[in-house]
C-alpha positions as CSV (number, residue, x, y, z in Angstrom):
1,M,136.9,76.7,143.9
2,L,133.4,78.7,144.1
3,Y,130.5,77.0,143.5
4,L,127.0,77.5,143.2
5,A,124.3,75.7,144.8
6,E,120.8,75.6,143.6
7,F,117.7,73.8,145.4
8,Y,114.1,74.8,145.6
9,L,113.1,77.2,148.8
10,P,109.8,78.5,148.9
11,A,108.6,82.2,148.8
12,V,106.8,82.8,152.8
13,G,108.0,81.4,155.9
14,V,112.1,80.6,155.8
15,P,114.0,81.9,158.3
16,L,116.7,82.8,156.3
17,A,118.9,84.0,158.8
18,A,118.1,80.0,160.4
19,F,118.8,78.8,156.3
20,A,121.9,80.4,156.1
21,E,123.4,79.6,160.0
22,Q,122.2,76.2,159.3
23,A,124.4,76.0,155.9
24,R,127.3,77.2,157.9
25,L,127.3,74.8,160.3
26,A,127.2,71.8,158.1
27,A,129.6,73.3,155.9
28,D,132.2,74.1,159.5
29,R,131.7,70.0,160.1
30,I,131.9,68.9,156.9
31,N,135.8,71.1,156.8
32,E,136.7,70.0,160.3
33,S,135.8,66.2,159.2
34,G,138.5,66.7,156.9
35,T,136.9,67.8,153.6
36,A,137.5,71.1,152.6
37,V,134.4,73.7,152.2
38,R,133.5,76.8,153.5
39,F,129.8,78.3,153.4
40,V,130.1,82.1,151.7
41,R,126.7,83.1,151.3
42,A,122.7,82.3,149.8
43,I,120.8,84.3,147.7
44,H,117.1,83.7,147.4
45,V,115.3,84.5,145.2
46,A,111.4,84.1,146.3
47,Q,109.5,85.1,142.6
48,D,111.2,82.0,141.8
49,E,111.1,80.0,144.8
50,S,114.8,79.3,144.3
51,C,117.8,79.4,146.6
52,F,121.5,79.6,145.7
53,V,124.4,79.0,147.8
54,I,128.2,79.7,147.3
55,Y,130.4,77.8,148.5
56,Q,134.7,77.8,148.7
57,A,135.5,73.8,147.8
58,E,137.9,71.1,146.9
59,S,135.4,70.1,144.0
60,P,131.2,69.6,143.7
61,A,131.0,66.6,145.9
62,A,132.3,69.0,149.4
63,V,129.7,70.4,148.4
64,A,127.2,68.0,148.4
65,A,128.0,66.0,151.4
66,A,127.6,69.7,153.6
67,G,124.7,70.1,151.4
68,A,123.6,67.6,153.1
69,A,124.0,67.8,156.7
70,A,122.5,70.8,156.1
71,G,119.6,68.9,154.8
72,F,119.4,70.3,152.0
73,V,119.3,68.4,148.6
74,F,121.3,70.3,145.5
75,D,119.4,70.3,142.1
76,S,122.8,71.4,140.5
77,V,126.1,72.3,142.2
78,V,128.3,74.0,139.0
79,E,131.7,75.1,139.3
80,A,131.0,79.5,139.3
81,A,133.4,82.4,139.5
82,E,133.2,86.0,141.2
83,I,134.0,89.3,140.2
84,P,134.0,92.2,142.5
């Protein structure tokens, strides 16, 4: 399943490439411990100071665990669908 996690991220001063790498590495660590979760991508909406992170995971709890491992506190985690 795909999940969309949302949290606050300032409009300026955020090294987005480093942030995405941090999210990916944390998801990889959680996945290696036996909880299925994979970082897919992040979208930063600077004007709204919002960040949306897409994960493929077994549950919302797995997404929250990946976020916590990366040092993020998500405001929401909801099931999502991707339409190519």
